[in-house]
C-alpha positions as CSV (number, residue, x, y, z in Angstrom):
1,M,0.0,0.0,0.0
2,T,1.3,3.5,-0.9
3,T,0.5,6.8,0.8
4,A,-1.7,9.1,-1.2
5,G,0.2,12.0,-2.7
6,S,3.6,10.4,-2.4
7,I,3.3,7.8,-5.2
8,S,2.0,8.9,-8.5
9,S,0.1,6.8,-11.2
10,S,2.2,4.1,-12.8
11,T,1.4,5.5,-16.2
12,T,3.6,8.5,-15.5
13,G,6.7,6.3,-15.3
14,S,7.5,7.4,-11.8
15,T,6.6,5.8,-8.5
16,L,7.3,8.7,-6.1
17,D,6.4,12.4,-6.3
18,V,10.0,13.4,-5.4
19,P,9.6,17.3,-5.5
20,T,6.5,17.2,-3.1
21,L,8.2,14.7,-0.8
22,V,11.4,16.8,-0.6
23,S,9.4,20.0,0.0
24,Q,7.5,18.4,2.9
25,L,10.7,17.2,4.4
26,M,12.4,20.6,4.0
27,T,9.4,22.3,5.7
28,V,10.1,20.2,8.8
29,A,13.9,20.7,8.5
30,R,13.5,24.5,8.3
31,Q,11.6,24.9,11.5
32,P,14.6,26.0,13.5
33,I,15.2,28.8,10.9
34,D,11.5,29.8,11.1
35,K,11.8,30.1,14.9
36,L,14.9,32.2,14.5
37,N,13.2,34.5,12.0
38,T,10.3,34.9,14.4
39,K,12.7,35.9,17.1
40,T,14.3,38.5,14.8
41,T,10.9,40.0,14.0
42,S,10.2,40.2,17.8
43,Y,13.6,42.0,18.3
44,Q,12.9,44.4,15.5
45,A,9.5,45.2,17.1
46,Q,11.4,45.9,20.3
47,I,13.7,48.4,18.6
48,S,10.7,50.1,17.0
49,E,9.0,50.5,20.3
50,L,12.2,51.8,21.9
51,G,12.3,54.4,19.2
52,T,8.7,55.4,20.1
53,L,9.7,55.7,23.8
54,K,12.8,57.6,22.9
55,S,10.7,60.2,21.1
56,K,8.5,60.5,24.2
57,M,11.5,60.9,26.3
58,A,12.7,63.7,24.0
59,A,9.2,65.4,24.4
60,F,9.5,65.1,28.1
61,Q,12.9,66.6,28.1
62,T,11.6,69.6,26.1
63,A,8.8,70.0,28.7
64,A,11.3,69.8,31.6
65,Q,13.6,72.4,29.9
66,A,10.7,74.8,29.7
67,L,10.7,74.8,33.5
68,G,14.4,74.4,34.0
69,S,17.3,76.8,34.2
70,S,17.8,77.3,30.5
71,S,17.5,80.8,29.0
72,S,14.3,79.8,27.2
73,S,12.6,78.7,30.5
74,S,9.0,79.8,30.8
75,L,9.8,80.9,34.3
76,L,11.7,83.8,32.8
77,A,8.8,85.0,30.7
78,A,7.3,88.4,31.7
79,T,4.3,90.5,30.8
80,A,3.9,94.3,30.5
81,T,0.3,95.6,30.9
82,S,-0.7,99.1,30.0
83,S,-3.7,100.8,31.6
84,D,-4.4,102.6,28.3
85,T,-3.4,100.7,25.2
86,T,-4.6,103.4,22.9
87,A,-1.8,105.6,24.2
88,L,1.0,103.0,24.7
89,S,1.5,99.3,24.8
90,A,4.6,97.3,25.9
91,T,6.2,93.9,25.9
92,A,8.7,92.6,28.5
93,D,11.5,90.0,28.2
94,S,13.4,87.9,30.7
95,T,15.7,90.7,31.8
96,S,12.8,92.9,33.0
97,V,12.1,93.6,36.6
98,A,8.7,93.3,38.1
99,G,7.3,96.7,39.0
100,T,4.8,99.5,38.3
101,Y,5.6,102.6,36.2
102,T,3.8,105.9,35.5
103,L,4.1,107.3,32.0
104,N,2.9,110.4,30.2
105,V,3.3,110.9,26.4
106,A,3.7,114.6,25.4
107,K,4.6,114.1,21.7
108,L,5.0,111.3,19.2
109,A,8.0,110.9,17.0
110,Q,7.3,111.6,13.4
111,A,9.3,111.5,10.1
112,Q,9.8,114.5,7.8
113,S,7.8,114.4,4.6
114,L,8.6,116.5,1.5
115,V,6.5,116.8,-1.6
116,A,7.6,117.8,-5.1
117,A,5.8,120.0,-7.6
118,G,2.9,118.2,-9.5
119,Q,3.6,116.5,-12.8
120,A,1.2,115.8,-15.6
121,S,2.3,112.2,-15.9
122,S,4.1,109.7,-13.7
123,S,5.8,108.1,-16.7
124,A,6.8,111.1,-18.8
125,T,10.5,111.9,-19.0
126,I,12.0,114.6,-16.8
127,G,14.9,116.4,-18.4
128,D,17.2,115.2,-21.1
129,G,18.4,112.0,-19.4
130,T,21.8,113.4,-18.5
131,S,23.2,111.4,-15.6
132,T,22.6,113.3,-12.4
133,T,23.6,112.5,-8.8
134,I,21.2,113.3,-6.1
135,T,22.8,113.5,-2.6
136,F,20.9,113.1,0.7
137,D,22.2,114.4,4.0
138,F,20.4,114.0,7.3
139,G,20.5,116.2,10.4
140,T,18.7,118.7,12.5
141,T,17.0,121.8,11.1
142,T,16.5,124.8,13.3
143,G,14.9,127.7,11.3
144,S,17.0,127.9,8.2
145,S,20.0,126.3,9.8
146,F,20.9,122.6,9.0
147,V,23.4,120.6,11.1
148,T,24.2,117.1,9.8
149,N,23.9,114.2,12.2
150,G,27.1,112.7,11.1
151,S,25.6,109.5,9.6
152,G,27.1,110.3,6.2
153,T,25.6,111.3,2.9
154,K,23.8,108.9,0.6
155,S,23.5,109.2,-3.2
156,V,21.2,108.1,-6.0
157,T,21.9,108.3,-9.7
158,I,19.2,109.4,-12.2
159,N,19.8,109.0,-15.9
160,S,18.0,108.2,-19.1
161,S,16.9,104.7,-17.7
162,N,14.9,106.2,-14.8
163,N,14.3,109.9,-15.4
164,T,10.5,109.7,-14.9
165,L,8.6,110.2,-11.7
166,Q,8.2,106.4,-11.4
167,G,11.8,105.8,-12.2
168,I,13.0,108.3,-9.5
169,R,10.7,106.8,-7.0
170,D,12.0,103.3,-7.7
171,A,15.6,104.3,-7.7
172,I,15.4,106.0,-4.3
173,N,13.5,103.0,-2.8
174,A,16.0,100.5,-4.2
175,A,19.0,102.5,-2.8
176,G,18.1,101.7,0.8
177,I,19.2,105.1,2.1
178,G,16.5,105.6,4.8
179,V,14.2,107.5,2.6
180,T,10.8,106.2,1.3
181,A,9.5,107.5,-2.0
182,S,5.9,107.3,-3.2
183,I,3.7,109.0,-5.8
184,V,0.5,110.6,-4.7
185,N,-2.3,111.7,-7.1
186,D,-3.7,114.8,-5.5
187,G,-6.6,115.1,-8.0
188,S,-5.3,118.4,-9.4
189,T,-7.3,119.4,-12.5
190,G,-5.2,122.3,-13.6
191,P,-5.1,123.9,-15.9
192,P,-3.0,122.2,-16.9
193,P,-3.7,119.1,-14.7
194,T,-0.6,118.1,-12.7
195,P,-1.9,115.6,-10.1
196,Y,1.2,113.3,-9.8
197,R,3.4,114.4,-6.9
198,L,6.6,112.7,-5.6
199,V,6.6,112.4,-1.7
200,L,9.8,111.6,0.2
201,T,9.7,110.5,3.8
202,S,12.7,110.1,6.0
203,S,13.2,108.0,9.2
204,S,11.4,109.4,12.2
205,G,13.1,111.8,14.6
206,A,14.2,115.4,14.7
207,S,17.8,114.5,13.7
208,N,16.6,112.9,10.4
209,S,15.6,116.1,8.6
210,M,16.6,115.9,4.9
211,K,18.9,118.1,2.9
212,I,18.8,117.2,-0.9
213,T,21.2,118.5,-3.4
214,T,22.1,117.5,-7.0
215,D,25.2,118.0,-9.1
216,G,23.3,120.2,-11.5
217,A,23.8,118.0,-14.5
218,N,20.1,117.8,-15.2
219,S,18.4,121.1,-14.2
220,S,14.9,119.5,-14.5
221,V,15.8,117.0,-11.8
222,D,17.4,119.7,-9.7
223,N,14.3,121.9,-10.0
224,L,12.1,119.0,-8.9
225,L,14.0,117.6,-5.9
226,A,16.4,120.2,-4.5
227,Y,15.7,120.9,-0.8
228,D,18.1,122.9,1.4
229,P,16.7,124.4,4.6
230,A,19.4,127.2,4.3
231,G,19.0,127.7,0.5
232,T,16.9,126.6,-2.4
233,N,13.7,124.6,-1.7
234,S,12.1,123.0,-4.8
235,M,10.2,120.7,-2.5
236,A,7.8,121.7,0.2
237,Q,7.7,120.2,3.7
238,I,4.3,118.8,4.6
239,V,5.3,117.1,7.9
240,A,8.1,118.3,10.1
241,P,10.5,115.9,11.8
242,Q,9.9,115.4,15.5
243,D,11.2,113.4,18.4
244,A,8.9,111.5,20.8
245,V,8.8,113.2,24.3
246,F,7.5,111.3,27.3
247,D,8.2,110.7,30.9
248,V,8.7,107.6,33.0
249,N,8.0,108.1,36.7
250,G,8.5,111.9,36.2
251,L,11.8,111.6,34.2
252,T,11.5,113.2,30.8
253,I,12.8,111.1,27.9
254,T,13.3,112.1,24.3
255,K,13.6,109.4,21.5
256,S,13.7,109.5,17.7
257,S,11.3,106.5,17.4
258,N,7.9,105.6,18.9
259,T,9.3,102.2,19.5
260,V,11.5,102.5,22.6
261,T,13.7,99.6,23.8
262,D,16.0,101.3,26.3
263,A,13.9,103.5,28.6
264,I,12.9,100.7,31.0
265,S,15.3,97.7,31.2
266,G,13.9,94.6,29.5
267,V,10.7,96.5,28.3
268,T,9.8,97.6,24.8
269,L,7.4,100.5,24.7
270,T,5.2,101.4,21.7
271,L,3.9,104.9,21.8
272,S,0.6,105.4,19.9
273,N,-1.0,108.7,21.1
274,P,-0.2,111.6,23.4
275,T,-1.8,111.1,26.8
276,T,-4.3,113.3,28.6
277,K,-3.7,111.5,31.9
278,A,-1.0,109.3,33.3
279,V,-0.8,105.7,32.1
280,T,0.1,102.9,34.5
281,L,2.4,100.2,33.2
282,T,2.7,97.0,35.2
283,V,5.6,94.6,34.6
284,G,5.3,91.2,36.1
285,H,5.8,87.5,35.7
286,D,4.0,85.7,32.9
287,T,2.1,83.3,35.2
288,S,-0.1,82.1,32.4
289,T,2.8,80.8,30.3
290,V,4.3,79.1,33.4
291,A,1.0,77.4,34.2
292,S,0.8,76.2,30.6
293,A,4.4,74.9,30.8
294,V,3.6,73.0,34.1
295,A,0.5,71.4,32.5
296,S,2.6,70.3,29.5
297,F,5.2,68.9,31.8
298,V,2.6,66.8,33.6
299,T,1.2,65.6,30.3
300,A,4.6,64.6,29.0
301,Y,5.6,62.9,32.2
302,N,2.4,60.8,32.2
303,D,2.7,59.9,28.5
304,L,6.3,58.6,29.0
305,Y,5.7,56.9,32.4
306,T,2.5,55.2,31.3
307,S,4.0,54.0,28.0
308,M,7.1,52.5,29.7
309,K,5.0,50.9,32.4
310,T,2.6,49.4,29.9
311,D,5.4,48.2,27.6
312,S,7.4,46.5,30.4
313,A,4.5,44.9,32.2
314,W,3.0,41.4,31.7
315,G,-0.5,41.8,30.4
316,T,-3.5,39.7,29.5
317,A,-5.6,39.6,26.4
318,S,-9.1,38.1,26.0
319,T,-9.8,35.6,23.1
320,S,-13.3,34.4,22.3
321,T,-15.1,31.9,20.0
322,S,-18.8,31.7,19.2
323,S,-19.5,29.9,22.5
324,T,-16.7,30.6,24.9
325,T,-14.4,33.4,26.2
326,S,-11.0,32.7,27.6
327,T,-8.2,34.8,29.0
328,T,-4.6,34.1,27.9
329,T,-1.3,35.7,28.9
330,K,-0.1,38.0,26.2
331,P,3.1,39.9,27.2
332,P,3.8,43.3,25.7
333,I,6.7,43.8,23.2
334,L,9.1,44.8,26.0
335,A,7.6,42.7,28.8
336,G,9.9,42.7,31.8
337,D,12.4,45.0,30.2
338,L,15.0,46.0,32.8
339,T,16.0,49.2,31.1
340,L,12.4,50.5,31.2
341,R,12.0,49.4,34.8
342,S,15.2,51.2,35.7
343,L,14.1,54.4,34.0
344,Q,10.7,54.3,35.8
345,T,12.5,53.9,39.1
346,Q,14.7,56.9,38.3
347,M,11.6,59.0,37.5
348,R,9.9,58.0,40.7
349,D,13.1,58.8,42.7
350,I,13.5,62.2,41.2
351,A,9.9,63.0,41.8
352,S,10.0,62.1,45.4
353,T,13.3,63.8,46.2
354,A,12.9,67.3,47.7
355,A,14.2,70.5,46.0
356,S,16.2,72.8,48.2
357,G,16.6,76.6,48.4
358,G,13.0,77.7,48.8
359,T,10.0,77.4,51.0
360,Y,8.6,74.9,48.4
361,S,10.3,71.5,48.4
362,Y,7.9,69.1,46.6
363,L,5.8,69.2,43.5
364,F,2.7,69.0,45.6
365,D,3.5,72.5,46.9
366,A,2.8,73.7,43.3
367,G,-0.3,71.7,42.8
368,V,1.3,68.6,41.2
369,S,0.5,65.3,43.0
370,F,0.7,61.6,42.2
371,K,-2.0,59.1,41.7
372,T,-1.8,55.4,42.8
373,D,-0.8,54.3,39.3
374,G,2.4,56.5,39.4
375,T,1.1,59.3,37.1
376,M,0.9,63.0,37.9
377,Q,-2.2,65.1,38.3
378,L,-2.4,68.9,38.3
379,D,-4.5,71.1,40.6
380,S,-4.6,74.2,38.5
381,A,-6.2,76.4,41.2
382,K,-3.4,75.5,43.6
383,L,-0.7,76.2,41.0
384,N,-2.2,79.5,40.0
385,S,-2.5,80.6,43.7
386,A,1.2,79.6,44.3
387,L,2.3,81.6,41.2
388,S,0.4,84.6,42.2
389,T,1.5,84.7,45.8
390,N,4.9,83.1,45.8
391,F,6.3,83.1,42.3
392,S,10.0,83.0,43.3
393,D,9.6,79.8,45.3
394,V,7.6,78.1,42.5
395,A,10.5,79.1,40.1
396,N,13.1,77.7,42.6
397,L,11.0,74.5,42.8
398,F,11.6,73.9,39.1
399,N,14.7,75.8,37.9
400,S,17.2,75.8,40.7
401,S,20.1,73.3,40.6
402,T,18.0,70.9,42.6
403,G,14.7,71.9,41.0
404,F,12.5,69.3,39.3
405,G,12.7,70.8,35.8
406,T,16.5,70.9,36.1
407,R,16.8,67.3,37.4
408,F,14.3,65.8,35.0
409,N,16.1,67.5,32.1
410,Q,19.4,66.0,33.2
411,F,17.7,62.6,33.6
412,A,16.2,62.7,30.0
413,A,19.5,64.0,28.5
414,S,21.4,61.1,30.1
415,A,18.9,58.6,28.7
416,L,19.0,60.1,25.2
417,T,22.7,60.7,24.8
418,V,25.0,58.5,22.8
419,G,26.0,55.7,25.3
420,G,22.8,56.4,27.2
421,S,20.1,53.9,28.2
422,F,18.3,53.8,24.8
423,D,21.5,53.7,22.8
424,I,22.9,50.8,24.8
425,H,19.7,48.8,24.8
426,T,19.2,49.3,21.1
427,A,22.8,48.2,20.4
428,D,22.3,45.1,22.5
429,I,19.2,44.1,20.6
430,N,20.9,44.8,17.3
431,S,23.8,42.5,18.4
432,K,21.3,39.7,19.1
433,I,19.7,40.2,15.7
434,S,23.2,40.0,14.1
435,D,23.9,36.7,15.9
436,I,20.6,35.3,14.7
437,N,21.3,36.4,11.2
438,N,24.7,34.5,11.3
439,Q,22.9,31.4,12.6
440,V,20.3,31.6,9.9
441,A,23.0,32.0,7.2
442,T,24.8,28.9,8.5
443,L,21.5,26.9,8.6
444,E,20.6,28.1,5.1
445,T,23.8,26.6,3.8
446,R,22.9,23.3,5.5
447,M,19.4,23.5,4.1
448,T,20.8,23.8,0.6
449,A,23.0,20.7,1.1
450,L,20.2,18.8,2.8
451,Q,17.7,19.5,0.0
452,A,20.2,18.2,-2.5
453,Q,20.7,15.1,-0.4
454,Y,17.0,14.5,-0.1
455,T,16.5,15.0,-3.8
456,S,19.3,12.6,-4.7
457,Q,18.2,9.9,-2.2
458,Y,14.6,9.9,-3.1
459,S,15.2,10.2,-6.8
460,A,17.4,7.0,-6.5
461,L,14.6,5.3,-4.5
462,D,12.1,6.3,-7.1
463,M,14.2,4.7,-9.8
464,L,14.6,1.5,-7.7
465,L,10.8,1.3,-7.1
466,T,10.1,2.0,-10.7
467,S,12.5,-0.8,-11.7
468,M,10.9,-3.2,-9.2
469,N,7.4,-2.3,-10.5
470,S,8.6,-3.1,-14.1
471,T,10.1,-6.5,-13.0
472,S,6.9,-7.2,-11.1
473,N,4.7,-6.4,-14.1
474,Y,6.9,-8.6,-16.3
475,L,6.8,-11.6,-14.0
476,T,3.0,-11.2,-13.6
477,S,2.5,-11.2,-17.4
478,Q,4.7,-14.3,-17.7
479,F,2.8,-16.2,-15.0
480,N,-0.5,-15.2,-16.7
481,A,0.8,-16.5,-20.0
482,M,1.8,-19.8,-18.5
483,A,-1.5,-20.2,-16.8
484,S,-3.4,-19.6,-20.1
485,Q,-1.5,-22.4,-21.9
486,K,-2.6,-25.2,-19.4
């Protein structure tokens, strides 16, 4: 009797299905390789999960840095609040000092504006195109006296390529000399109509009054643009230059700009209108930004801690059929991982070790407590109260040398660095994968030889069985012939 599938019909000339038989034998022989490949897949999944946890550790480090001692710490953020934002507004940086200031704005800084005589067209040529140099000087004008501010003269060349109102405008703007040129249509109807007028505006401040001269090569350009407070004035002044004048706590200050960065240390003032009554400016800590940073810190801690706890624990998963439900043990990808267990222990130790140097020692003092599962929870009301009444101690709790932001930042940096926990653990898994790959390569070589051996052996057996079948068939026919002759 032969096994179905292993012996083919005798009409094929072959007794055994050698390829199928060899394939079945090789499937059994390759089981060690399959197990090794399964282990490699598991290790690769571990590396992928470590990569995810590493990203969460980096996010936690960023959150800790926002509360640590770095220059970008949210604890250094400040606010500046004006009692009348229509008159002035302000921003404060980390170098500002908390306090209250009284300000009065007498005058706003303004830039000088000059307007040229009207032209019939903004694109018609002015003069014969002879190259002409226009020179700008800047200084202070008192009556008909002009005193340069010493910043140096600036020049613009007008020639046949740009001797139109539009061309002069564009040349001045492209030169970047601190003068803005524009063309205004004043609606003049004449006769003759000359509505197009060139307007030049300097930088703000009394010391930025303009003096404009030409080399005289093109009289038409000279007649259009010349402006000398002590001499010829082809252009007319429509806005006089002026400094901003204001006082801070009674001290009078004069500035060339309405944006003032050096009147109050760490505060930038923006003057908008003269005041009719004193404006109160309050500079203080940006408690809203700090509260948001603490909330982000709690979220990042919980995300990292929960993920590591879940990945390193032994869990259970429910499986069901149409009639039954059973529970089977299904370990996570990094079940029992010692690196994750160690990192969790370090996080708990840091969180439970007091900070020094202030009246607040533990996270609980700032509204951050721990639940039974090891995660944090934030009492926003308690945090906001602490920030309002005792900001410096909240800051010390996080950004001092023993503060929680500082220490958790150091912890995360150590774990993430080259040679840190994640790097070492990943390298160890990669080493195991490399060892498995070497084993698989060795076994694959053996499989090639074994398959050749099986093919040779069973092909020879097939030939022998085929020969025996032929002999059997011959003898049977001879016996049948002898029996028929009796």
